[in-house]
N, CA, C and O of each residue as an XYZ file, in Angstrom:
620
protein
N     111.940    123.204    131.599
C     112.004    121.759    131.732
C     110.613    121.150    131.688
O     110.413    120.088    131.097
N     109.643    121.827    132.317
C     108.265    121.336    132.332
C     107.702    121.286    130.915
O     107.000    120.341    130.556
N     108.007    122.296    130.116
C     107.538    122.344    128.730
C     108.101    121.157    127.929
O     107.383    120.544    127.139
N     109.357    120.846    128.133
C     109.984    119.737    127.408
C     109.328    118.419    127.794
O     109.026    117.597    126.928
N     109.107    118.214    129.090
C     108.444    116.985    129.540
C     107.019    116.891    128.992
O     106.573    115.814    128.597
N     106.317    118.006    128.971
C     104.958    118.023    128.430
C     104.973    117.693    126.938
O     104.142    116.915    126.469
N     105.896    118.267    126.202
C     106.009    118.001    124.768
C     106.327    116.527    124.515
O     105.737    115.915    123.624
N     107.243    115.957    125.278
C     107.598    114.543    125.143
C     106.380    113.670    125.440
O     106.129    112.701    124.723
N     105.629    113.994    126.476
C     104.428    113.222    126.834
C     103.387    113.284    125.723
O     102.749    112.275    125.423
N     103.205    114.441    125.114
C     102.233    114.580    124.018
C     102.664    113.759    122.811
O     101.839    113.071    122.208
N     103.933    113.819    122.451
C     104.435    113.062    121.305
C     104.272    111.562    121.545
O     103.822    110.838    120.656
N     104.627    111.099    122.720
C     104.516    109.668    123.036
C     103.064    109.226    123.012
O     102.755    108.175    122.451
N     102.165    110.000    123.606
C     100.757    109.584    123.637
C     100.125    109.635    122.260
O      99.304    108.774    121.944
N     100.469    110.601    121.430
C      99.886    110.658    120.083
C     100.416    109.511    119.225
O      99.680    108.976    118.396
N     101.657    109.131    119.405
C     102.214    107.988    118.687
C     101.518    106.708    119.112
O     101.192    105.873    118.268
N     101.288    106.541    120.394
C     100.614    105.338    120.904
C      99.184    105.256    120.380
O      98.718    104.170    120.036
N      98.487    106.373    120.315
C      97.118    106.371    119.801
C      97.110    106.012    118.326
O      96.289    105.198    117.902
N      98.000    106.593    117.531
C      98.091    106.268    116.111
C      98.421    104.812    115.886
O      97.877    104.182    114.979
N      99.296    104.274    116.694
C      99.681    102.872    116.580
C      98.494    101.972    116.873
O      98.308    100.959    116.199
N      97.686    102.325    117.870
C      96.511    101.536    118.211
C      95.538    101.514    117.044
O      94.985    100.460    116.731
N      95.315    102.655    116.390
C      94.417    102.700    115.235
C      94.940    101.816    114.108
O      94.167    101.085    113.489
N      96.231    101.873    113.836
C      96.794    101.051    112.764
C      96.746     99.571    113.124
O      96.531     98.729    112.253
N      96.941     99.253    114.382
C      96.816     97.862    114.820
C      95.400     97.360    114.555
O      95.210     96.239    114.084
N      94.419     98.184    114.856
C      93.020     97.816    114.589
C      92.779     97.642    113.092
O      92.031     96.751    112.688
N      93.396     98.471    112.276
C      93.231     98.371    110.826
C      93.886     97.100    110.277
O      93.350     96.474    109.362
N      95.029     96.720    110.824
C      95.681     95.472    110.424
C      94.777     94.298    110.798
O      94.563     93.393    109.991
N      94.252     94.315    112.017
C      93.347     93.253    112.469
C      92.121     93.173    111.553
O      91.674     92.081    111.205
N      91.585     94.323    111.169
C      90.414     94.347    110.278
C      90.744     93.701    108.931
O      89.906     92.997    108.368
N      91.947     93.929    108.410
C      92.346     93.311    107.136
C      92.391     91.792    107.277
O      91.921     91.072    106.396
N      92.946     91.310    108.365
C      93.021     89.864    108.592
C      91.622     89.288    108.780
O      91.318     88.212    108.264
N      90.775     89.994    109.510
C      89.392     89.537    109.694
C      88.641     89.473    108.360
O      87.854     88.553    108.135
N      88.879     90.434    107.487
C      88.257     90.418    106.160
C      88.749     89.213    105.366
O      87.956     88.541    104.706
N      90.044     88.935    105.424
C      90.623     87.771    104.758
C      89.892     86.505    105.216
O      89.487     85.689    104.388
N      89.725     86.341    106.526
C      89.093     85.123    107.033
C      87.576     85.106    106.828
O      86.979     84.033    106.736
N      86.956     86.268    106.756
C      85.527     86.297    106.406
C      85.345     85.709    105.008
O      84.460     84.883    104.788
N      86.182     86.136    104.071
C      86.138     85.579    102.726
C      86.508     84.111    102.700
O      85.892     83.326    101.980
N      87.511     83.733    103.482
C      87.950     82.336    103.584
C      86.789     81.445    104.019
O      86.538     80.405    103.411
N      86.093     81.848    105.056
C      84.998     81.024    105.578
C      83.795     80.980    104.630
O      83.127     79.951    104.520
N      83.524     82.082    103.956
C      82.394     82.140    103.020
C      82.723     81.542    101.658
O      81.823     81.292    100.857
N      84.002     81.312    101.391
C      84.413     80.878    100.063
C      84.385     82.027     99.072
O      84.240     81.807     97.870
N      84.523     83.245     99.561
C      84.435     84.457     98.754
C      85.842     84.976     98.446
O      86.391     85.790     99.189
N      86.412     84.495     97.344
C      87.773     84.886     96.994
C      87.853     86.357     96.559
O      88.909     86.977     96.679
N      86.767     86.907     96.065
C      86.754     88.330     95.690
C      86.953     89.183     96.943
O      87.723     90.143     96.928
N      86.263     88.832     98.016
C      86.431     89.557     99.277
C      87.859     89.392     99.799
O      88.462     90.357    100.268
N      88.390     88.201     99.721
C      89.761     87.965    100.178
C      90.750     88.836     99.414
O      91.671     89.400    100.004
N      90.562     88.945     98.118
C      91.491     89.713     97.274
C      91.520     91.193     97.644
O      92.492     91.883     97.338
N      90.469     91.691     98.297
C      90.443     93.114     98.667
C      91.515     93.457     99.693
O      91.880     94.623     99.844
N      92.025     92.437    100.407
C      93.064     92.685    101.406
C      94.359     91.933    101.074
O      95.204     91.717    101.942
N      94.495     91.548     99.827
C      95.690     90.848     99.359
C      96.391     91.705     98.307
O      95.743     92.329     97.466
N      97.707     91.725     98.365
C      98.496     92.521     97.424
C      98.912     91.633     96.253
O     100.048     91.162     96.193
N      97.986     91.412     95.329
C      98.298     90.598     94.165
C      98.732     89.198     94.540
O      98.283     88.642     95.542
N      99.605     88.636     93.730
C     100.134     87.297     93.965
C     101.342     87.411     94.907
O     102.261     88.192     94.660
N     101.324     86.625     95.984
C     102.425     86.655     96.933
C     102.744     85.241     97.413
O     101.930     84.331     97.251
N     103.928     85.053     98.003
C     104.310     83.718     98.467
C     103.513     83.276     99.691
O     103.175     84.080    100.560
N     103.225     81.986     99.735
C     102.629     81.357    100.911
C     103.468     80.130    101.250
O     104.026     79.481    100.365
N     103.548     79.826    102.521
C     104.283     78.642    102.953
C     103.570     78.002    104.133
O     102.894     78.676    104.910
N     103.731     76.690    104.256
C     103.231     75.939    105.404
C     104.352     75.070    105.930
O     105.112     74.475    105.165
N     104.446     75.006    107.252
C     105.450     74.160    107.886
C     104.747     73.085    108.703
O     103.702     73.324    109.308
N     105.339     71.903    108.706
C     104.770     70.786    109.466
C     105.809     69.676    109.551
O     106.867     69.752    108.926
N     105.501     68.663    110.318
C     106.329     67.450    110.369
C     105.611     66.367    109.578
O     104.406     66.172    109.736
N     106.351     65.663    108.725
C     105.739     64.570    107.964
C     105.590     63.338    108.860
O     105.927     63.386    110.043
N     105.095     62.256    108.309
C     104.839     61.034    109.092
C     106.102     60.465    109.714
O     106.041     59.784    110.737
N     107.245     60.741    109.101
C     108.519     60.256    109.630
C     109.106     61.211    110.672
O     110.167     60.936    111.231
N     108.429     62.320    110.936
C     108.917     63.282    111.920
C     109.874     64.314    111.371
O     110.465     65.079    112.134
N     110.040     64.348    110.051
C     110.949     65.297    109.410
C     110.249     66.646    109.235
O     109.081     66.700    108.850
N     110.970     67.733    109.521
C     110.424     69.074    109.323
C     110.336     69.385    107.837
O     111.300     69.212    107.091
N     109.156     69.849    107.420
C     108.877     70.135    106.012
C     108.398     71.581    105.886
O     107.677     72.086    106.747
N     108.806     72.232    104.808
C     108.233     73.532    104.448
C     107.708     73.406    103.030
O     108.442     73.040    102.112
N     106.445     73.709    102.864
C     105.782     73.623    101.556
C     105.560     75.046    101.060
O     104.995     75.877    101.771
N     106.004     75.321     99.845
C     105.931     76.669     99.295
C     104.946     76.714     98.135
O     104.908     75.822     97.287
N     104.164     77.762     98.123
C     103.223     78.001     97.038
C     103.042     79.492     96.867
O     103.942     80.280     97.157
N     101.872     79.867     96.395
C     101.568     81.291     96.295
C     100.083     81.516     96.566
O      99.303     80.570     96.671
N      99.720     82.765     96.673
C      98.355     83.116     97.047
C      97.325     82.622     96.032
O      96.177     82.370     96.400
N      97.713     82.478     94.760
C      96.772     81.958     93.766
C      96.396     80.508     94.061
O      95.256     80.106     93.829
N      97.354     79.712     94.575
C      97.059     78.335     94.970
C      95.999     78.316     96.070
O      95.062     77.518     96.025
N      96.151     79.190     97.046
C      95.191     79.291     98.146
C      93.811     79.693     97.633
O      92.804     79.094     98.013
N      93.766     80.690     96.785
C      92.485     81.149     96.241
C      91.808     80.059     95.420
O      90.589     79.900     95.496
N      92.573     79.309     94.641
C      91.996     78.221     93.851
C      91.429     77.122     94.744
O      90.361     76.580     94.457
N      92.129     76.790     95.817
C      91.640     75.766     96.749
C      90.319     76.198     97.372
O      89.411     75.385     97.541
N      90.218     77.457     97.704
C      88.980     77.963     98.313
C      87.856     78.007     97.275
O      86.715     77.656     97.579
N      88.172     78.430     96.071
C      87.152     78.503     95.017
C      86.639     77.113     94.638
O      85.473     76.966     94.274
N      87.489     76.102     94.719
C      87.102     74.737     94.336
C      86.492     73.936     95.486
O      86.026     72.815     95.283
N      86.494     74.503     96.680
C      85.932     73.799     97.836
C      84.458     73.493     97.578
O      83.700     74.368     97.159
N      84.062     72.263     97.829
C      82.676     71.870     97.590
C      81.780     72.360     98.723
O      82.241     72.616     99.836
N      80.507     72.484     98.420
C      79.537     73.035     99.371
C      79.403     72.188    100.638
O      79.014     72.703    101.686
N      79.723     70.898    100.551
C      79.593     70.030    101.725
C      80.805     70.111    102.659
O      80.833     69.441    103.691
N      81.805     70.925    102.307
C      82.980     71.087    103.159
C      82.894     72.392    103.936
O      82.740     73.465    103.352
N      82.996     72.292    105.250
C      83.010     73.496    106.082
C      84.403     73.641    106.679
O      84.842     72.801    107.465
N      85.092     74.708    106.301
C      86.411     75.021    106.837
C      86.242     76.124    107.867
O      85.747     77.204    107.547
N      86.646     75.860    109.088
C      86.484     76.826    110.175
C      87.826     77.035    110.859
O      88.233     76.236    111.703
N      88.503     78.100    110.496
C      89.772     78.436    111.129
C      89.489     79.453    112.221
O      89.104     80.590    111.947
N      89.682     79.030    113.456
C      89.367     79.856    114.618
C      90.640     80.517    115.140
O      91.527     79.854    115.676
N      90.711     81.834    114.974
C      91.868     82.575    115.461
C      91.740     82.739    116.971
O      90.694     83.153    117.471
N      92.801     82.413    117.688
C      92.774     82.424    119.143
C      93.339     83.711    119.734
O      93.071     84.027    120.893
N      94.115     84.453    118.954
C      94.762     85.663    119.451
C      95.327     86.431    118.264
O      95.457     85.895    117.164
N      95.655     87.677    118.501
C      96.335     88.513    117.512
C      97.493     89.205    118.217
O      97.290     89.889    119.220
N      98.696     89.034    117.703
C      99.844     89.814    118.165
C     100.299     90.601    116.944
O     100.847     90.037    115.997
N     100.066     91.899    116.974
C     100.295     92.747    115.802
C     101.349     93.793    116.120
O     101.294     94.470    117.147
N     102.301     93.908    115.222
C     103.352     94.924    115.322
C     103.312     95.764    114.057
O     103.215     95.238    112.948
N     103.390     97.093    114.240
C     103.338     98.017    113.106
C     104.550     98.935    113.160
O     104.909     99.455    114.217
N     105.171     99.122    112.005
C     106.247    100.099    111.865
C     106.033    100.825    110.548
O     106.361    100.304    109.482
N     105.489    102.014    110.625
C     105.236    102.792    109.417
C     104.272    102.068    108.493
O     103.122    101.818    108.856
N     104.747    101.729    107.287
C     103.868    101.090    106.301
C     104.043     99.573    106.246
O     103.635     98.929    105.279
N     104.653     99.006    107.289
C     104.840     97.559    107.365
C     104.237     97.040    108.670
O     104.334     97.683    109.715
N     103.612     95.860    108.587
C     103.055     95.257    109.798
C     103.252     93.751    109.755
O     103.382     93.143    108.693
N     103.269     93.178    110.944
C     103.367     91.741    111.106
C     102.270     91.318    112.081
O     102.037     91.982    113.091
N     101.603     90.213    111.773
C     100.557     89.703    112.659
C     100.782     88.218    112.891
O     101.011     87.459    111.950
N     100.716     87.817    114.137
C     100.917     86.433    114.585
C      99.576     85.984    115.126
O      99.091     86.544    116.109
N      98.962     84.978    114.500
C      97.624     84.558    114.904
C      97.566     83.046    115.144
O      97.405     82.281    114.193
N      97.695     82.608    116.396
C      97.489     81.183    116.704
C      96.065     80.787    116.304
O      95.143     81.599    116.381
N      95.898     79.536    115.879
C      94.586     79.110    115.396
C      94.332     77.634    115.681
O      95.242     76.863    115.983
N      93.058     77.277    115.573
C      92.615     75.888    115.497
C      91.834     75.756    114.203
O      91.053     76.642    113.856
N      92.036     74.664    113.490
C      91.324     74.440    112.235
C      90.364     73.271    112.424
O      90.752     72.188    112.862
N      89.109     73.516    112.085
C      88.049     72.517    112.205
C      87.510     72.230    110.813
O      87.216     73.150    110.049
N      87.382     70.952    110.489
C      86.869     70.528    109.186
C      85.551     69.795    109.420
O      85.512     68.769    110.098
N      84.475     70.334    108.853
C      83.126     69.762    109.020
C      82.800     69.493    110.486
O      82.227     68.459    110.830
N      83.175     70.446    111.345
C      82.851     70.344    112.762
C      83.798     69.499    113.586
O      83.617     69.383    114.799
N      84.807     68.903    112.960
C      85.775     68.071    113.675
C      87.135     68.753    113.693
O      87.577     69.314    112.689
N      87.797     68.698    114.854
C      89.120     69.283    114.965
C      90.067     68.598    113.983
O      90.093     67.370    113.904
N      90.839     69.378    113.239
C      91.798     68.847    112.273
C      93.237     69.074    112.745
O      94.011     68.127    112.889
N      93.584     70.349    112.984
C      94.942     70.687    113.377
C      94.975     72.084    113.985
O      93.972     72.798    114.006
N      96.141     72.450    114.473
C      96.326     73.784    115.042
C      97.665     74.320    114.543
O      98.419     73.619    113.868
N      97.939     75.552    114.881
C      99.205     76.155    114.498
C      99.166     77.656    114.670
O      98.391     78.190    115.464
N     100.009     78.323    113.920
C     100.108     79.779    113.950
C     100.219     80.280    112.522
O     100.942     79.707    111.707
N      99.497     81.355    112.226
C      99.677     82.087    110.970
C     100.606     83.257    111.253
O     100.513     83.883    112.309
N     101.490     83.552    110.327
C     102.309     84.753    110.395
C     102.072     85.531    109.107
O     102.488     85.119    108.025
N     101.397     86.660    109.249
C     101.082     87.529    108.114
C     102.069     88.684    108.072
O     102.437     89.233    109.110
N     102.498     89.052    106.868
C     103.237     90.287    106.648
C     102.333     91.161    105.791
O     101.778     90.709    104.789
N     102.195     92.413    106.195
C     101.298     93.329    105.498
C     102.018     94.616    105.122
O     103.001     95.010    105.750
N     101.508     95.253    104.090
C     102.031     96.526    103.590
C     100.882     97.518    103.543
O      99.776     97.174    103.126
N     101.143     98.753    103.972
C     100.118     99.798    103.938
C     100.135    100.428    102.554
O     101.002    101.244    102.242
N      99.179    100.045    101.738
C      99.117    100.443    100.335
C      98.186    101.634    100.162
O      97.001    101.476     99.869
N      98.742    102.837    100.350
C      97.981    104.072    100.140
C      96.619    104.058    100.824
O      95.589    104.286    100.191
N      96.632    103.789    102.123
C      95.406    103.871    102.904
C      94.795    102.548    103.298
O      93.851    102.527    104.089
N      95.298    101.438    102.776
C      94.723    100.135    103.127
C      95.828     99.114    103.375
O      96.800     99.036    102.625
N      95.661     98.336    104.439
C      96.597     97.267    104.738
C      96.328     96.088    103.829
O      95.186     95.648    103.689
N      97.394     95.570    103.204
C      97.283     94.435    102.283
C      98.282     93.361    102.682
O      99.414     93.660    103.060
N      97.857     92.118    102.597
C      98.711     90.984    102.911
C      99.692     90.776    101.751
O      99.294     90.733    100.587
N     100.980     90.650    102.091
C     102.005     90.448    101.072
C     102.757     89.128    101.248
O     103.542     88.739    100.383
N     102.515     88.437    102.375
C     103.178     87.160    102.636
C     102.428     86.449    103.749
O     101.940     87.080    104.686
N     102.342     85.125    103.636
C     101.674     84.328    104.664
C     102.408     83.011    104.831
O     102.663     82.300    103.859
N     102.746     82.694    106.071
C     103.301     81.384    106.412
C     102.523     80.866    107.612
O     102.155     81.636    108.499
N     102.273     79.564    107.639
C     101.588     78.981    108.790
C     102.290     77.703    109.212
O     102.974     77.050    108.423
N     102.101     77.369    110.474
C     102.565     76.084    110.987
C     101.340     75.203    111.192
O     100.235     75.701    111.405
N     101.545     73.899    111.126
C     100.431     72.952    111.287
C     100.884     71.817    112.188
O     101.894     71.163    111.929
N     100.117     71.592    113.256
C     100.378     70.498    114.184
C      99.082     69.759    114.461
O      98.023     70.373    114.592
N      99.166     68.461    114.547
C      97.982     67.670    114.897
C      97.886     67.429    116.396
O      96.797     67.210    116.927
N      99.007     67.469    117.063
C      99.022     67.290    118.511
C      99.745     68.432    119.165
O     100.242     69.331    118.487
N      99.811     68.407    120.479
C     100.534     69.412    121.228
C     100.062     70.820    120.897
O     100.870     71.727    120.698
N      98.763     70.988    120.844
C      98.216     72.282    120.442
C      98.286     73.341    121.539
O      98.037     74.516    121.271
N      98.611     72.956    122.739
C      98.757     73.946    123.801
C     100.110     74.619    123.786
O     100.298     75.631    124.460
N     101.064     74.081    123.030
C     102.434     74.608    123.040
C     102.652     75.616    121.921
O     101.990     75.568    120.885
N     103.568     76.507    122.142
C     104.064     77.426    121.107
C     103.004     78.328    120.515
O     103.095     78.668    119.335
N     102.007     78.730    121.276
C     100.977     79.620    120.742
C     101.342     81.080    120.949
O     100.800     81.935    120.248
N     102.199     81.395    121.843
C     102.438     82.794    122.160
C     103.717     83.312    121.770
O     104.004     84.487    122.000
């Protein structure tokens, strides 16, 4: 019985350690994405992106109606590439909640977005990632955008 308990403890602890390493690798992929985002370096961003993938943003319009805007990763890359030098985009990630299952991962990252040093909006990014032969790559991104009530719904 002692041997069985010891074997179970070893399996559980080795799984937890492996999961922690993969969680760190997922976080590193997201950090690389945002390093490129902030620098305007779309080549760096592409290193952690799986080709062209869907992107979506959710928000309430001026009338209070819930809206979902759909695009793709090429739209995002073009917006970053066309950003003028006088524009500073600063997306500050407030937390990372990362779940990994084999070669699939999900990351939930609450954020604040600052434009030229002024607060613009807040929300949450939800990334879906795929483990592509040794590297985590983003395959889907959706974010929410709120101008007020930024203390709510972050967790």
